[in-house]
N, C-alpha and C positions, 0 to 999 in steps of 0.2 A: 289489607298488607299490600306494600309495595317494596321494591329494593331502592334505596335511596343511597345516594353521597350525604356528606356532612351540608353541603350546600344547599342540595334537595329537602333535608330535614329541617333545616333552619327556616328557609323558606316556605315551607308547608306550615310551620309553628306559626310564622308571622302572618300567613294567608288568615288560618283558622281563629288567631285572635283579631283580626281587622274585620272578618266577617261577624263576629260575635260582639264586638264591643266598638260601638260607634266611638269610643274615646281614645283610642289606642289611634297614635299617628307614627307614621314611620319617616324618617327625613336623615340627611347628611349627605356628603359630598358625591355626587354623581348616582346617589339611591334611585331617583325616580326613573329619568329617561332611560340612562344607561341599564341600571339594575346594578348599580355598585360595581367597584372595580372586578371584585371576583362573581360577580353576577347573582349573589346573594338574595337580591331584591328584586332580581327581573320578573318581569310580567304583573308586580302588584299595582304599579301605578295606572297601568291600562285598566286593572280590574275595580280599582277601589277612587281613582281618581286622583287630581295632582292636589286636591286638599287634604287628603288623608296619606299620600305616599309622594315625597316631593324633593327635590334638590337644594341644597342650601348653600350659600356663599363659602368660599375657602375660607371660614374662620372658624377653628375648633371652639375657642372661647364663646363665641356668639351662638354655636350649635346649642353647647350644654347649657348657657344661662338663658337661651330661650326656651329650652327644655324644663328649667325650673318656672320659669312664668307659666307654662303650659299644665306643669302638674298641681301648681297651686290654685290653678284654675277648674281643675279637674279634671283634664286629659291624663292620659298616659303614654308620654311620649316613649318612643323606640328610637335612639339617635344612634347613628354609626359614625364612627372615626375611621378612616379609611384604611390607615394602617397604625400598628400599637406605638410607634414612635410619635406618631400626628396626635396623640390623646395629650400630649403634655402641656402644649398652649393652652389647653382647658383645665389644667389641674388646679389654677385657681378658684374657677367656678367649682369645681369637683368638691376641694377641701373647704372651701370656706363657705359655701351654700348647700350643695348637693347633700352632703354628708351630714350637714348641722342642723338642716331647717327644722326637723321635727324636735331635736333638743332646745335650740334658742326659741321656738315658740312654746317651749313647755307643752308639747303632746299636740296644740291645737292644729298644726300643718304637717302633712307627709309628702314624701318627694316620690309617688309612683314611678319609678322613670328608669329604664334599662339604657346602659351606656353599651354598644356592642362594637368590639374591633378585632379583625385577626391579629393573631400574636405568633411569635416566634421564629426562627430561621429555617431552613432547609429548603430555600426556592432561589438561591444564588441573587437575592435581591441587593438593592443598594441602603445607603445610610437611614437609619430611622425606618426601616420597613422589617427589622429581624429581630425585636427586641421582646423581652418576655419582664414586663414589668407588674406581674403579680404582688410581689413582696410589698411595693411602692402602695398598692390600691389596699392591701390587706392591713397595712399598718394603720388605715384611716378610720377611726369608731364611725360608725353609722352607715356602712356600705357593706351589702353581701359580694363576694369575688366568686366567681364560677369558672372554670374550665373544664368542658366536656372532651371525651376522648372517642366518642362514638357516634355516629347518627341518631340512634335510639335516644341516648341521652341528652344529644343536644335539642332535639326537639321536644323532650319531656321537661329538661331544665329551663329551656328558653319561655315556654310557656308559663312555667311556674313563676320566672323572674318578672316577667309581664303582669301577671295577676298579684305580684307581692306589691304592700303599700309601702316597702321600704328601697331605695335606690340600689339598683345591683349593676355590676361591672360583669360584663359578660364578655370572656376571653375567647376566642375562637381560633385554634389551631392550623392556622392555613396551610402548614405542610401536609395535611391530611383532610383537607377541604375535600379532596376529589379521589384520595387514595384509598379509602375503605368504602365498602357498599355493604348496605345491610337492611334485612329486611325490618321495616318499620311500618306501626300501624297508620293508615291514614286517617282515623279518627282520633279526636282530642285524646290526650293523655297526659299526665304529669309527672315528673321525677322530684322527690323532695329535695328541697334546698336544704344542704348541712349534712348529707348522708352519705358517707363511703360505699362503696361497692366490693366485694370479696370477688374478684375475678377469677382465681385458682386458688384452691386451700393447699397448704405444704404443711411441712413439719421442721423443716430445718431452719427457715430464714424467711422474714416478711420483707417484701420488697414493697416499696409505697412509691406512687407516681400518679400524673394527672397529663391531662392533654395528649400532646403527639408522641409524649415519652412511653406512654402505655404498649405503643406497637414496639418500639424498640426494647422495651422490657420483655415483652412476650418472646421475641427473638433471643433475646439473652436466655430465657429461661430454657429454649431447647437447647442450648450448651450445658446449662446446668443439670439437665435431666440425663444428657450422656452423660456427666461426671458424676451420677448418683445423688444429685443434690435435688430436695424437694421445695421448691419455693413456694411461699404464700404470697400472692399478689393483690395488692389493695390499689383501687382507683379512688383518687381523694375526691372526684369530682367538682365540690366544693371547698375552695380554698378558705374562705371565710364565710360562715362560721366552721370550724374545721371540726371532724368529726374523731375527736379523741377517744370515745369508746370502743371503736373500732379498731383502732390502732391499739389501744391497751388490750383487748381480748387476744387480738393476735400475737402482740409479743408475750403475754403470758404464757401461748404456747411454744413460740418459735426460740425465744430467747434472742434473737438476732435481728438487726436491722440494716437494711440498705434504702435510702431514699434517692430518687432521681429526677431531676429536673434541669432544665436547660439554661435558666437564667443563671448570673453571676452568683458563683459559692457565699462570697461574704455576705452577712446579714440577709439572708435569703429564707425563703419558705421551707427549705432542706433544714436551715440551722431551727425553724422552729419546730419542725417535726422531731428534731433529735431531742430538743429541750422537753418534750412532751414524752418522748421515750423515757427519759430520765424521770419526769416528775410522775409518770402514772406507771411505769412497769419496773424501776430500777433494779429492783431485787430479783427479777425474773432474767435479766440480762447477762449473756455467757459472752459478749465479747462487745468492744467500742462499736457503738453505730457509727456508719459512714454515710458520706454523700458522693454521689456522682453527679456533679454539675458544671456548668459553664465555668470559663475561666475569668478572672478580674480583671476583665479587658473590655474595651468597646469590640462588639462582634464584627469580625472582618467582613469587607464588602465582595458580594459577587462570589467569585469562584473561591477566596479565600474563607469562604463558611465552614468550609469541611475541615478546616483545624479546629474550629471551635465546638462543631456539632459532635453530641455525644452518640457513640456507637454501641451496639449490642458487646462486643469485644470490651469495651470499659466497664461495661454493667456487669458482665461476666465475671470479670477479673476481680473486681471489689466484692461479689457475692462469694466465689470461692475463698478470697483472702477473709472474709470474715466467717465463714462457715468452719476454715481450717485454724483460727486464732487459736 
């Protein structure tokens, strides 16, 4: 066991898979020599060489496109988009080739590829550095989409993603890259893709979140406890495939739902979770499900982010309102 940040846990996962499987390659902008803009891949090129861990040109479409060729040739590429908003130039490759190749070839070919990128706000960054595009990628058939909230889950889920024969979008919440430390095993372990986790059991209301919003929900739960409200908190972990069963079982017990995610509200994962609540547990609902999400605007730059980011107070307000409905 070792106390790790999420950065260290992801680095450890990559280290384990690079050592274990000679077909794993890691690359992207500044990934090799520098170790990535957030130093997630620091030290890996020195350990495994420039043929396995290397820098790419500043061309996201080429990064993903070459990854498709590598995957078809038997490699397991793990590519990094430097920031969430930088993944968009590669979107054509993702939707036209990465997600479709298995279906296009009628099962003959698979794309065992991981596309990693830091996502979300909270670090006072500039444009294209603070976005949460999970709904875009979750909507594309053929992709798995993951967003961990802890160092332990980040390591276990990334190892599972690299070992998956299907392409995975691995979203890393940059706001908590180094904000959370946790004891994590230094040995290899996996966390199952597609399985949510009940972090805290409760009886009055279910709160579902993922990524950096888990920490904000836990802070809101302190306020809820002081108000006499028992909250069941579910960490989604995998956005697609989504764990409908865990949500259903929880709502059958609590009858109330609040969804928390920092992406824009409309046409969001939050919307999908409310649809699941209606489909799976409608007769158990005691109040309309609610969303605590970002506004339908471009995320403000730098210091303006504070007007967009979700606070524990906003979450508690919706929890209390839903319980008192």
